[in-house]
C-alpha positions as CSV (number, residue, x, y, z in Angstrom):
1,M,3.4,50.0,22.2
2,Y,1.8,47.1,24.2
3,S,0.7,45.3,21.1
4,K,4.2,45.4,19.5
5,F,5.7,43.6,22.5
6,G,2.9,41.0,22.6
7,F,1.2,42.3,25.7
8,L,-2.2,41.7,24.1
9,V,-4.3,41.7,27.3
10,K,-2.9,45.1,28.2
11,A,-3.4,46.4,24.7
12,Q,-7.0,45.3,24.8
13,E,-7.5,47.1,28.2
14,V,-6.0,50.3,26.7
15,F,-8.3,49.9,23.6
16,D,-11.4,49.4,25.8
17,N,-10.7,52.7,27.6
18,I,-10.6,54.6,24.3
19,T,-13.9,56.6,24.2
20,S,-13.7,57.6,20.5
21,R,-12.4,54.6,18.5
22,T,-11.3,55.2,14.9
23,A,-10.3,52.9,12.0
24,V,-6.7,53.5,13.1
25,S,-7.2,52.3,16.7
26,W,-9.3,49.3,15.6
27,T,-6.7,48.3,13.0
28,A,-3.9,48.6,15.5
29,L,-5.6,46.1,17.8
30,I,-6.6,43.8,14.9
31,S,-3.0,43.9,13.6
32,A,-1.7,43.0,17.1
33,Y,-3.9,39.9,17.3
34,A,-3.0,38.8,13.7
35,D,0.7,39.4,14.2
36,H,0.8,37.2,17.3
37,G,-1.2,34.3,15.8
38,Y,-4.6,35.1,17.3
39,G,-6.6,34.9,14.1
40,K,-10.0,34.2,15.7
41,E,-9.7,37.3,18.0
42,A,-8.6,39.5,15.0
43,L,-11.7,38.4,13.0
44,I,-14.0,39.1,16.0
45,C,-12.5,42.6,16.3
46,I,-13.2,43.2,12.6
47,R,-16.9,42.2,13.0
48,K,-17.2,44.5,16.1
49,M,-15.6,47.3,14.2
50,Q,-18.1,47.1,11.5
51,E,-21.0,46.7,14.0
52,D,-19.8,50.1,15.4
53,G,-20.3,51.6,12.0
54,I,-16.5,52.0,11.3
55,C,-15.5,51.0,7.8
56,P,-12.3,49.0,7.5
57,D,-9.5,50.4,5.3
58,I,-6.9,48.5,3.2
59,I,-4.6,47.9,6.2
60,T,-7.5,46.5,8.2
61,Y,-8.4,44.1,5.3
62,V,-4.8,43.0,5.0
63,C,-4.8,42.2,8.7
64,G,-8.1,40.4,8.4
65,L,-6.8,38.2,5.5
66,K,-3.7,37.4,7.5
67,A,-6.0,36.3,10.3
68,C,-8.0,34.1,8.0
69,G,-4.7,32.4,6.9
70,I,-3.8,31.8,10.6
71,K,-7.2,30.4,11.6
72,G,-7.9,28.5,8.4
73,A,-11.0,30.6,8.0
74,S,-11.6,30.2,4.3
75,I,-15.2,31.4,4.3
76,E,-14.4,34.5,6.2
77,G,-11.5,35.1,3.9
78,Q,-13.7,34.9,0.8
79,E,-16.2,37.2,2.4
80,I,-13.4,39.8,3.1
81,H,-12.2,39.4,-0.5
82,T,-15.8,40.0,-1.8
83,E,-16.0,43.2,0.3
84,I,-12.6,44.4,-1.0
85,V,-13.8,43.9,-4.7
86,K,-17.1,45.6,-4.0
87,R,-15.3,48.7,-2.6
88,G,-12.7,48.7,-5.4
89,L,-9.8,48.5,-3.0
90,E,-7.8,45.8,-4.8
91,N,-4.1,46.7,-5.1
92,V,-0.7,45.0,-5.0
93,L,-0.7,44.7,-1.2
94,I,-4.2,43.1,-1.1
95,S,-3.3,40.7,-3.9
96,T,-0.1,39.7,-2.2
97,T,-2.0,38.9,1.0
98,L,-4.7,37.1,-0.9
99,V,-2.1,34.7,-2.4
100,D,-0.9,33.8,1.1
101,M,-4.4,33.5,2.6
102,Y,-5.7,31.3,-0.2
103,A,-2.6,29.1,-0.2
104,K,-2.9,28.5,3.6
105,N,-6.5,27.6,3.3
106,G,-5.9,25.2,0.4
107,F,-7.5,27.3,-2.3
108,L,-4.5,26.8,-4.5
109,E,-6.0,27.7,-7.9
110,E,-7.2,31.0,-6.5
111,A,-3.8,31.6,-4.9
112,R,-2.0,30.8,-8.2
113,D,-4.4,33.0,-10.2
114,H,-3.7,36.0,-7.9
115,L,0.1,35.4,-8.1
116,M,0.1,35.2,-11.9
117,H,-1.8,38.5,-12.2
118,L,0.8,40.3,-10.2
119,A,3.3,42.3,-12.2
120,V,6.0,41.7,-9.6
121,R,6.3,38.2,-8.1
122,D,8.8,38.0,-5.3
123,V,10.3,35.0,-3.5
124,V,8.0,35.4,-0.5
125,L,4.9,35.0,-2.7
126,W,6.3,32.0,-4.6
127,T,7.2,30.4,-1.3
128,A,3.7,30.9,0.1
129,L,2.3,29.1,-3.0
130,I,4.9,26.3,-2.9
131,D,4.2,25.8,0.8
132,G,0.4,25.7,0.2
133,Y,0.8,23.0,-2.4
134,V,3.1,20.9,-0.1
135,E,0.8,21.3,2.9
136,N,-2.3,20.2,0.9
137,G,-0.6,17.1,-0.6
138,F,0.3,18.5,-4.1
139,S,4.1,18.1,-3.9
140,E,4.6,17.6,-7.6
141,A,2.8,20.9,-8.3
142,A,5.0,22.5,-5.6
143,L,8.2,21.4,-7.4
144,E,6.8,22.7,-10.7
145,C,6.3,26.1,-9.0
146,F,9.9,25.9,-7.6
147,E,11.1,25.4,-11.2
148,Q,8.9,28.2,-12.6
149,M,10.1,30.6,-10.0
150,Q,13.7,30.1,-10.9
151,E,12.9,30.3,-14.6
152,E,11.6,33.8,-13.8
153,G,15.0,34.6,-12.3
154,I,13.9,34.6,-8.7
155,S,16.4,33.0,-6.3
156,P,15.0,30.7,-3.6
157,D,15.7,31.6,0.0
158,S,16.1,29.3,3.0
159,V,12.3,28.9,3.5
160,T,11.8,28.1,-0.2
161,F,14.5,25.5,-0.1
162,A,12.9,24.0,3.0
163,C,9.4,23.8,1.4
164,S,10.9,22.2,-1.8
165,L,12.9,19.6,0.2
166,K,9.7,18.7,2.0
167,A,8.0,18.2,-1.3
168,C,10.8,15.9,-2.5
169,G,10.5,13.9,0.7
170,C,6.7,13.6,0.4
171,V,6.9,12.0,-3.1
172,G,10.2,10.3,-2.8
173,A,11.8,12.6,-5.4
174,A,15.4,11.7,-4.4
175,H,16.9,12.9,-7.7
176,K,15.3,16.3,-7.5
177,G,16.2,16.5,-3.8
178,R,19.9,16.0,-4.7
179,E,19.7,18.7,-7.3
180,I,18.3,21.1,-4.7
181,H,21.0,19.9,-2.3
182,E,23.6,21.0,-4.9
183,E,22.0,24.4,-5.1
184,I,22.1,24.7,-1.3
185,N,25.8,23.7,-1.3
186,A,26.6,26.3,-3.9
187,R,25.2,28.9,-1.5
188,D,27.0,27.3,1.5
189,L,23.7,26.8,3.3
190,A,23.9,23.1,4.2
191,K,25.8,23.9,7.4
192,D,22.9,25.9,8.7
193,Y,20.9,23.7,11.1
194,F,17.5,24.8,9.6
195,I,18.4,23.7,6.1
196,G,20.4,20.8,7.3
197,N,17.5,19.4,9.2
198,C,15.3,19.6,6.1
199,L,17.9,17.8,4.1
200,I,18.1,15.0,6.7
201,D,14.3,14.7,6.7
202,M,14.2,14.6,2.9
203,Y,16.8,11.9,2.5
204,C,15.3,9.8,5.3
205,K,11.9,9.9,3.6
206,C,13.5,8.9,0.3
207,G,15.2,6.0,2.1
208,L,18.7,7.3,1.6
209,L,20.0,7.0,5.1
210,L,23.7,7.3,4.2
211,K,23.0,10.6,2.5
212,A,20.9,11.7,5.5
213,R,23.8,10.9,7.8
214,E,26.2,12.9,5.5
215,A,23.8,15.9,5.7
216,F,23.7,15.5,9.5
217,Q,27.5,15.5,9.6
218,E,27.6,18.8,7.6
219,I,25.6,20.8,10.1
220,L,27.9,22.9,12.2
221,S,25.7,23.4,15.2
222,K,23.3,20.4,15.6
223,D,20.2,20.8,17.7
224,V,17.9,18.2,19.1
225,V,15.8,18.4,16.0
226,S,18.8,17.4,13.9
227,W,19.5,14.4,16.0
228,T,15.8,13.4,16.2
229,A,15.3,13.8,12.4
230,L,18.0,11.3,11.7
231,M,16.8,9.0,14.5
232,N,13.3,9.0,13.2
233,G,14.6,8.1,9.7
234,F,16.4,5.1,11.1
235,V,13.3,4.0,13.0
236,E,11.0,4.4,10.0
237,H,13.3,2.2,7.9
238,G,13.8,-0.5,10.5
239,S,17.3,0.4,11.5
240,F,16.4,0.3,15.2
241,Q,19.9,-0.3,16.7
242,E,21.3,2.6,14.7
243,A,18.6,4.8,16.1
244,L,19.4,3.8,19.7
245,D,23.1,4.3,19.1
246,L,22.3,7.8,17.8
247,F,20.2,8.5,20.9
248,E,23.0,7.5,23.2
249,E,25.5,9.5,21.1
250,M,23.2,12.6,21.4
251,C,23.1,12.2,25.2
252,N,26.8,11.9,25.4
253,E,27.2,15.1,23.3
254,G,25.3,16.9,26.0
255,I,22.2,17.5,23.9
256,S,19.1,17.5,26.1
257,S,16.6,14.9,24.9
258,D,13.0,16.1,24.4
259,A,9.7,14.3,24.1
260,V,10.2,13.6,20.3
261,S,13.6,12.0,20.8
262,F,12.2,9.8,23.6
263,V,9.4,8.8,21.3
264,C,11.9,7.8,18.6
265,S,14.0,5.8,21.0
266,L,10.9,4.0,22.5
267,K,9.8,3.1,18.9
268,A,13.3,1.6,18.3
269,C,13.1,-0.4,21.5
270,G,9.6,-1.7,20.5
271,G,10.9,-2.6,17.0
272,M,13.8,-4.6,18.5
273,K,11.6,-5.9,21.4
274,D,14.4,-4.7,23.6
275,I,12.6,-4.3,26.9
276,C,15.8,-3.8,28.9
277,K,16.8,-0.7,26.9
278,G,13.2,0.4,26.8
279,E,12.9,0.4,30.6
280,E,16.3,2.2,30.9
281,I,14.9,5.0,28.6
282,Y,11.6,5.0,30.7
283,T,13.7,5.7,33.8
284,E,15.4,8.6,32.0
285,L,12.2,10.2,30.9
286,L,10.7,9.8,34.4
287,L,13.7,11.9,35.7
288,K,12.7,14.6,33.1
289,G,9.1,14.5,34.1
290,L,8.0,13.6,30.5
291,E,5.9,10.6,31.4
292,R,2.8,12.8,31.3
293,D,3.5,13.9,27.7
294,L,0.8,12.5,25.6
295,S,3.0,11.3,22.7
296,V,5.5,9.8,25.2
297,G,2.8,8.0,27.1
298,S,1.3,6.5,23.9
299,S,4.8,5.4,22.8
300,L,5.3,3.7,26.2
301,V,2.1,1.7,25.7
302,D,3.3,0.8,22.2
303,M,6.7,-0.3,23.3
304,Y,5.5,-2.5,26.1
305,S,2.8,-3.9,23.8
306,K,5.3,-4.8,21.1
307,C,7.6,-6.4,23.8
308,G,4.7,-8.6,24.9
309,L,4.4,-7.1,28.3
310,L,0.7,-6.4,28.0
311,V,0.0,-6.1,31.7
312,E,2.5,-3.2,31.9
313,A,1.1,-1.7,28.7
314,Q,-2.4,-1.7,30.2
315,E,-1.1,-0.2,33.5
316,I,0.6,2.7,31.7
317,F,-2.5,3.2,29.5
318,N,-4.7,3.3,32.5
319,K,-2.5,6.1,34.0
320,L,-2.6,8.3,30.9
321,A,-4.4,11.6,31.6
322,D,-5.6,11.7,28.0
323,Q,-6.2,8.3,26.4
324,N,-6.0,9.4,22.8
325,I,-6.6,7.2,19.7
326,V,-2.8,6.5,19.3
327,A,-2.6,5.0,22.8
328,W,-5.8,3.0,22.1
329,N,-4.5,1.7,18.8
330,A,-1.2,0.7,20.4
331,L,-3.0,-1.3,23.2
332,I,-5.5,-3.0,20.9
333,G,-2.7,-3.8,18.4
334,G,-0.6,-5.3,21.1
335,Y,-3.4,-7.6,22.2
336,V,-4.0,-8.7,18.6
337,E,-0.3,-9.4,17.9
338,H,0.2,-11.6,20.9
339,G,-2.9,-13.7,20.4
340,F,-5.4,-12.0,22.7
341,S,-8.0,-11.2,20.0
342,E,-11.0,-11.4,22.4
343,V,-9.4,-8.9,24.7
344,A,-8.5,-6.7,21.8
345,L,-12.2,-6.7,20.7
346,E,-13.2,-5.8,24.3
347,C,-10.9,-2.8,24.1
348,F,-12.3,-1.9,20.7
349,H,-15.9,-1.8,22.1
350,A,-14.7,0.1,25.2
351,L,-13.1,2.7,22.8
352,L,-16.4,3.0,20.9
353,C,-18.1,4.1,24.2
354,E,-15.5,6.9,24.7
355,K,-16.7,8.7,21.6
356,I,-13.1,9.3,20.4
357,P,-12.7,9.8,16.6
358,L,-11.4,6.5,15.2
359,H,-8.6,6.1,12.7
360,A,-8.3,3.5,9.9
361,V,-5.6,1.8,12.0
362,T,-8.2,1.2,14.7
363,F,-10.4,-0.8,12.4
364,L,-7.5,-2.6,10.9
365,C,-6.6,-3.9,14.3
366,A,-10.2,-4.8,15.1
367,L,-10.6,-6.7,11.7
368,K,-7.4,-8.6,12.3
369,A,-8.7,-9.6,15.8
370,C,-11.9,-10.9,14.2
371,G,-10.0,-12.8,11.5
372,N,-7.7,-14.4,14.1
373,S,-10.6,-15.4,16.3
374,G,-12.8,-16.4,13.5
375,T,-15.7,-14.4,14.9
376,L,-17.8,-13.5,11.9
377,E,-20.5,-11.8,13.9
378,A,-17.9,-9.5,15.5
379,G,-16.5,-8.8,12.0
380,Q,-19.9,-7.8,10.7
381,D,-20.3,-5.5,13.7
382,V,-16.9,-3.9,12.9
383,H,-18.0,-3.6,9.3
384,S,-21.1,-1.6,10.4
385,K,-18.9,0.7,12.4
386,I,-16.6,1.2,9.4
387,V,-19.6,2.4,7.4
388,E,-20.7,4.7,10.2
389,H,-17.3,6.3,10.2
390,G,-17.2,6.7,6.4
391,L,-14.2,4.5,6.0
392,E,-15.6,1.9,3.8
393,S,-13.9,3.5,0.8
394,D,-10.5,3.5,2.4
395,S,-8.4,1.0,0.3
396,V,-6.5,-0.5,3.2
397,V,-9.6,-0.9,5.4
398,G,-11.5,-2.3,2.5
399,N,-8.8,-4.8,1.6
400,S,-8.7,-6.0,5.3
401,L,-12.5,-6.3,5.4
402,A,-12.5,-8.3,2.2
403,D,-9.7,-10.5,3.6
404,L,-11.8,-11.1,6.8
405,Y,-14.8,-12.3,4.7
406,V,-12.5,-14.5,2.6
407,K,-11.1,-16.1,5.8
408,C,-14.7,-16.8,6.9
409,G,-15.5,-18.4,3.5
410,L,-17.9,-15.6,2.5
411,V,-16.4,-14.8,-0.9
412,I,-19.6,-13.1,-2.2
413,E,-19.4,-10.6,0.7
414,A,-15.7,-10.1,-0.1
415,Q,-16.6,-9.4,-3.7
416,M,-19.2,-6.8,-2.7
417,V,-16.6,-5.0,-0.6
418,F,-14.2,-5.2,-3.5
419,A,-16.7,-3.6,-5.8
420,T,-17.1,-0.6,-3.6
421,L,-13.3,0.2,-3.4
422,P,-12.4,3.4,-5.2
423,V,-9.0,2.0,-6.0
424,Q,-8.7,-1.8,-6.6
425,D,-5.0,-2.4,-6.2
426,E,-3.0,-5.7,-6.4
427,V,-3.8,-6.4,-2.7
428,S,-7.6,-6.1,-3.5
429,W,-7.3,-8.4,-6.4
430,N,-5.1,-10.9,-4.6
431,T,-7.5,-11.0,-1.6
432,L,-10.4,-12.0,-3.9
433,I,-8.4,-14.4,-6.0
434,S,-7.1,-16.1,-2.9
435,G,-10.6,-16.5,-1.6
436,Y,-11.9,-18.3,-4.7
437,S,-8.7,-20.3,-4.8
438,Q,-9.4,-21.6,-1.2
439,L,-12.9,-22.5,-2.3
440,G,-11.4,-24.5,-5.3
441,D,-13.3,-22.4,-7.9
442,S,-10.8,-22.4,-10.7
443,Q,-13.0,-20.7,-13.3
444,A,-13.6,-17.7,-10.9
445,V,-9.8,-17.5,-10.3
446,F,-9.0,-17.5,-14.0
447,S,-11.7,-15.0,-14.7
448,L,-10.5,-12.6,-12.0
449,C,-6.9,-12.9,-13.2
450,D,-8.0,-11.9,-16.7
451,K,-9.9,-8.9,-15.3
452,M,-6.9,-8.0,-13.1
453,V,-4.7,-7.7,-16.1
454,E,-7.3,-5.9,-18.1
455,S,-7.5,-3.3,-15.3
456,D,-3.7,-2.6,-15.8
457,T,-2.9,-4.2,-12.4
458,K,0.1,-6.4,-12.7
459,P,-0.2,-9.8,-11.1
460,N,2.6,-10.6,-8.6
461,L,4.0,-13.7,-6.8
462,I,1.0,-13.9,-4.5
463,T,-1.4,-13.8,-7.5
464,F,0.3,-16.7,-9.2
465,L,0.6,-18.8,-6.0
466,S,-3.2,-18.6,-5.6
467,V,-3.7,-19.6,-9.3
468,L,-1.2,-22.5,-9.1
469,N,-2.7,-23.8,-5.9
470,V,-6.2,-23.9,-7.4
471,C,-4.8,-25.7,-10.5
472,S,-2.9,-28.2,-8.3
473,N,-6.0,-29.0,-6.2
474,A,-8.1,-29.4,-9.4
475,G,-5.5,-31.4,-11.3
476,L,-5.3,-28.8,-14.1
477,L,-1.8,-29.4,-15.3
478,E,-2.1,-27.7,-18.7
479,E,-3.5,-24.5,-17.2
480,A,-0.9,-24.5,-14.4
481,C,2.0,-24.9,-16.8
482,A,0.6,-22.1,-19.0
483,Y,0.4,-19.7,-16.0
484,F,3.8,-20.8,-14.7
485,Q,5.4,-20.0,-18.1
486,S,3.6,-16.6,-18.2
487,M,5.2,-15.5,-15.0
488,K,8.6,-15.0,-16.5
489,N,7.7,-14.6,-20.2
490,M,4.8,-12.1,-19.9
491,F,5.3,-10.4,-16.5
492,G,9.0,-10.7,-15.8
493,I,8.4,-12.5,-12.5
494,N,10.9,-15.1,-11.3
495,P,8.9,-18.0,-9.7
496,S,9.7,-18.6,-6.1
497,P,10.3,-22.0,-4.4
498,E,6.6,-22.1,-3.5
499,H,5.6,-21.8,-7.2
500,H,7.9,-24.6,-8.2
501,N,6.5,-26.8,-5.4
502,C,3.0,-26.5,-6.9
503,I,4.2,-27.4,-10.4
504,V,6.4,-30.3,-9.2
505,D,3.5,-31.6,-7.0
506,L,1.1,-31.4,-9.9
507,L,3.4,-33.1,-12.3
508,G,4.0,-35.9,-9.9
509,R,0.3,-36.4,-9.2
510,S,-0.3,-36.4,-13.0
511,G,2.1,-39.4,-13.4
512,L,4.9,-37.3,-14.9
513,V,7.4,-38.0,-12.2
514,E,10.5,-38.0,-14.4
515,I,9.6,-34.5,-15.8
516,A,9.1,-33.3,-12.2
517,V,12.6,-34.6,-11.3
518,A,14.1,-33.0,-14.3
519,L,12.5,-29.7,-13.3
520,I,14.0,-30.0,-9.9
521,G,17.4,-30.6,-11.5
522,N,17.2,-27.3,-13.3
523,L,16.0,-25.2,-10.4
524,P,17.9,-21.9,-9.8
525,F,18.0,-22.7,-6.1
526,H,18.6,-25.7,-3.9
527,P,15.5,-27.9,-3.7
528,G,14.0,-28.2,-0.2
529,L,12.3,-31.1,1.6
530,V,8.9,-30.2,0.3
531,L,9.9,-30.9,-3.3
532,W,11.3,-34.3,-2.4
533,H,8.2,-35.2,-0.3
534,S,6.1,-34.5,-3.5
535,I,8.3,-36.8,-5.5
536,L,8.1,-39.5,-2.9
537,G,4.3,-39.2,-2.9
538,A,4.2,-39.4,-6.7
539,C,6.5,-42.5,-6.7
540,R,4.2,-44.2,-4.2
541,K,1.3,-43.6,-6.6
542,S,3.3,-44.8,-9.7
543,G,5.1,-47.6,-7.8
544,D,8.5,-46.4,-9.0
545,V,10.8,-47.8,-6.3
546,D,14.1,-46.7,-7.9
547,L,13.1,-43.1,-8.3
548,G,11.6,-43.2,-4.8
549,K,14.9,-44.3,-3.4
550,E,16.7,-41.5,-5.2
551,A,14.3,-38.9,-3.9
552,F,14.7,-40.4,-0.4
553,E,18.5,-40.1,-0.6
554,S,18.2,-36.5,-1.8
555,A,16.0,-35.8,1.2
556,M,18.5,-37.4,3.6
557,H,21.2,-35.0,2.3
558,L,19.0,-32.2,3.6
559,D,17.9,-33.8,6.9
560,E,18.9,-37.3,7.8
561,N,16.4,-37.3,10.6
562,D,13.4,-36.4,8.4
563,V,10.7,-38.8,9.6
564,S,8.3,-38.0,6.8
565,S,10.8,-39.2,4.2
566,Y,11.3,-42.5,6.0
567,I,7.5,-43.0,6.2
568,A,7.1,-42.2,2.5
569,L,9.7,-44.6,1.4
570,S,8.3,-47.3,3.7
571,N,4.9,-46.8,2.1
572,I,6.3,-47.2,-1.4
573,Y,7.8,-50.6,-0.4
574,V,4.5,-51.7,1.3
575,D,2.4,-50.8,-1.8
576,V,4.7,-52.5,-4.2
577,D,4.7,-55.7,-2.1
């Protein structure tokens, strides 16, 4: 009786007073712990039961497997499974529980195998497998299971729909998400706040904010989760004002804001650098006593940091009962963004002394601080810490580390970091190409570009800008023109004004001023001052006064107070005289 109502302490007391314990009494206690989410306690009871010489029965094993799913105890789960097989106790109930246990522990192939061997596969089992795939990052496989389940004639329930929508959001499968939405509408489930909240989250993750708002409007009884899901979507996609408007609307509707909604609103204030609104929200959360909430406190540090009020950010950080890694990252990131790189590095070293597990974000902030301050020694120290924490193979961290070495002129070290990356994406290639471009090593740049294409990584605007810059500095007109033409013809990339600037400058310095001017006349955009400055410089070199005057007049149309153009024209006249 006590166990059914969740009075587990009382249930344990009653059990402890039993003089003759049987498999039934042990199983009742184990079941109570498992049913109320106390997996560890349930497994301890099973061990004690066996130590007392009492053999578990099928129901005991079912409860034990359930406990393993709760606790994430994969080893204990496999041990229980082995015992079951040895005793020949496998049946439908055991197999059903094994599917759920293996799925929750991330052993998805085992879970699927057990599911496929069952003669009857119901929606609960399929949903357990789908959820397992989603939670372990295999959303495409989850959606395949969703399709297979329906092909077998099994209709999804609300939980299945929720898991499948989450899978769509994780991989940005907006088209599939809309299909599932249609199924949900056909069953008139979209008005339910549970399903509605999942739809909002899915559409937000896919970047379809209008569809997310439509799903929000469909919900009959919106709870704080509904409002917060939409707010978070707006924040994640940079629509900060819309998020704050929604927060205000929620409060006006009489919905009590919770810690999560305050976190969203503070993020929006930080994104807009709206300290007035941020402090207004701070006052509200103080009235609710939420300033001690860890996520709220970290968000306050982040908001003040982004608004440039670093003294206030530091004060709030100092008052936090638990200075977690999120708060540290917000503080360090704030110092970096506002030019206090040395202070940021001091905070980073203070963090190392706290023995808090570090995130990749922490190292990204530290590397940026090193790059901004030009402190190579500090950068090498951060590099050693990255290796200690096993993050050297993280692509984002590796790219930032390579970028730091490039900024310090150590391209060989950057190339060594590049070589260790498990995935060499366009950022990785561009970092290395940019480094050699800055050194003026055109042959290395050309070679890396060829290797980049051979690796099936498509060059982008940044790649070609580095290539054209090195060509321009080396006076390699033929090579520059070939790469410039390949942008559109081979890779479908429209050159930006910066790319045209490089070509015009190189043509001018190569004595082909008229061709450079003709190119300017055919540009798909209005030429800026930089282009006309290049022409003026070329005219000075060639002594072409007439063309120089035309370039000067064009520059005056853009800015009649442009001092550089006056000086350039004056230099042309001086050199001719």
